[in-house]
N, C-alpha and C positions, 0 to 999 in steps of 0.2 A: 403142275399143272405147263405152264409155258414153259420151264426149260425142258421139261422132257420134248416136248414138242419142236423146239430148238437142235433138241437132240438129233431126234429123229429122223430132222429137214436135213442138219447138218450131215449126219450118217448116208444118208439118202443120195448125197450129191458125188460121196466117197465112189460107191459104186453107180453112180450114172454117169453115159458119155463115157467118150475117149478123147484123149489126146492126142496128138497125131504131130510128129517133126519130119521136117525133109534127113531121108532117108538114104544111105550109101548106095551105090551099085552092087547089085551081086558078084559081081570079079572083087572088088576093094572086100567086101563083107568075108567071102572065102577066104581071102587071104588072108585075113584078120582071125579068124575060125581057126588056123591050122598054128596056130598058140606060137611061133615062133621065136627062138630069139632075138631079142632087138638089135638094133645097131652098132656095133663095138662102140666102148662106153656111156651107154645108153639100159637106161631100164622100163622094161612097158609098165603101162598102168589099164587094165579091163577096168572100167568103170560102167556099172549096167544097174537096169531097175526091173524087176518085172512081175508079174501078177496082176492083178485087176485094181488091189485096194487104191483108192483115189486116182482110176483113171479120168477123168476129165482135169487132174495135176498137172501143169507143165512144170517144171524143178530146176533152175539153170545149177550148174558142176562148174565149179570152178579150181584148177591148178595150181597152185604159187602165184596166187589172185587172176593169173589170166584165163579166161571165159575159154571150157572144153566144149560145153554147147548147154540145151537145153534137153534133159531126160521126160520119157513120158512113161509107158506099163509097157514093158519088152523089147528096149533098145538096150543098145551098150554103146560106150567110146570105147576108143586104144586112143592113148595118146604116149607116148616115146619123151622122157623125162632124162635127164645127167644119173647115169649110175652111179651108184657111192654114196648119197647126200642124204638127205631128212627133204620129204616132202609136204606142203597141204594141202590135204580136197578138202575144197568146203560148199555147201551145198544150200539154194536158199529154202531158207524155212521161218515159220513164226515163230517156233521153240529156238532161238539163237543160244549161243554162236552154237556152230557143227561143220567142225572141224576136222579132221582125223589128219594126223601125223605117220606119214610113209617110212622108213628108212629103207632107201633102198639097196641094191648092189648093181652091180655091171652084169648084162647078160642075164641075169630074170626078169620073170615077169609078176607082177602082182595083181590082185583080184579086188576091187572096191563095191559092196555093194549099196545102192543106195535103197533106202524105205521109208514109208509112209506112215507116219504115225499114228495114234491115232489118240485124242482127247476131248475136252471140253470144248478145245477150239481146234478145228479140223484144220488141216493142212500141214501138218510141221515132216518135217525130213532130216532121215540121219543116215547115219556112214557106216559101216564098218568092215574090215579088212576079212578076207574068208580064205581059206585053203584054194593053190591051186584045182584040184580035184573038184571042190564045190564048186568055184567059177569057172572053169572050162564044162564041164554040164549043165550048169543053167544055158552059159550064152553058144550052145551047140541051137540052143530053139530058139532065140533070140534077131531082131534086125539091127543092122549095126545105122547107128544116127549120126547125119553131119556132122561133126563140128566148127565150133564158130558162133554160133549165134544165140546170146543169153538177152534175157528180157529186161536187166540190170545193168 
């Protein structure tokens, strides 16, 4: 009975409240949503989180060990990285490690979805690369978060 109550309480936390993070201005967001090719010799990474699951949770995201920022529901980041190179995208999670390797080509954009994992211990996060078609469709509905602040 106790385990059932703890599980119900944890799942309730996932749907309660909504974490917020600092957002970019409308002009910066609109420019990112144009999905233009990155600058010469670079690749673009769009990292996003959508949906209400885990709404009260913020999760850090890093690229090659550098802080990109904290995610909250329905936000995205855009970051240019060196092209023609493999990059490590990682996220804060209770279920470690959560690292996604992305092999990039110069001039291309890549789309990475961060998602919240459900389990006995609530609060895990994962990453997966998605098609540009899927990524663009979702990002059109999201707000752009400011980069540079991670909790850890």
